[in-house]
N, C-alpha and C positions, 0 to 999 in steps of 0.2 A: 504494499499501499504505500503511496508516496504522497507527500503533504497537500496534494492537492485534493485528495479524498478525504483527508482525516477532518475530523470537522474542530471548529475554532471552541474552545470553550471562555467562557467569561467566567471569571472569578469577583464577587462583587460584594467583598464582606460589608457588613452597616451596624449601626447602632440603634434603638429603637426611643425615640423620645419617652420621659420620662410616662407621662401620662397616656401611653398608647399600650392599651392590653394586648395579649397573644389572638384574640377573637377580631380587633380590628385590625393587623397587620395580614391575618389570615385573609378576612374580607377584601381589602384592597388588593391581596395579592391575587384572588380571584378574577377582582376587576380587569385589573393589569394584563393577566393572563386573556379573560377572552375579550377584552376592548383594545389591546394594543399589540402584542406579542404575536397571537394568532394571525393577525395581519401584515405580519412583515415577511418580506422575501427572504428565505433562510433560515427561518426560526425552526428546528428541529424540537427541543424539548427543553424542561426547565425542572430543576428543584429547589426548595427552601429550606437549608440546613440551619438546625437552633443551636449555637453552644451554648447559652444560657439563657436568661429572663430577657436579659436586651441584647445580645449580641446574635446576630443572624448572618445567613450566606446565600443570596442569592446565586445558581450555577446553572448557567443558561448556554446551552448547546446549539449553535451557528453552523451552518455548513461552511462558511470561508469568513475570513477575517473581512472583507470587503462588506459581508452582510450584517456582519456585527457592527461597524461602522456606520451605516446606513441607518440601521436602528438606534443607534445610540445619536444620531444627528436628530433623526423623529423623534426621541423620547423628550429631546428638549424642546420640542414646540408642542408637547401634546400635555392636553389638560390631566388625563389619566396617569401620566407620569407624573406628574407633576403632584397630584393628589398621593400617589403612592410615596414618593419622594419625603413629602411633607413630615412624613409618618417618622421621619429619619433625622437623626444629631448629623450635622455637619454637610449633608448630601446637597449641592449647590447645583449640579446639572447631571446627564448621565453618566459623564464620566469620569464623577469625583470617588477615587480609592478603586475602580476596577482594575483589573488584568485581563489581557486575552493570551489564552497559551492553545498548543496545537497537541488535540492528541495524537500520540504517536502510536502506541498500543495498547490494547485492553486483554485482562486476563478473566477470565469466569470459571466458577466453580460449578461443572453441569452437573454434579453429585449432589448440590442443594436443593 
């Protein structure tokens, strides 16, 4: 598999604001999924990971780095994204604190 076939993984850690509950975040994450991400070219999937009560990570899979960049630009103009980001501490735009990684290899336990 060459790099052109490997997905781009967006690592987006964030901290939720003190007034934000887990339920509020999960509801906003669902809206973001339905109203924004599913409409973006190259979007594959997403995982929402929880470290502790206030620290989370959005793990988003894109077809390419270009698709991830296009979505980040669109996110900066999206009211849905603004509402999601408003639940977080220190997130000013779609590029705040994120990294893009290329998935090089995947191992799976097929016995599990």
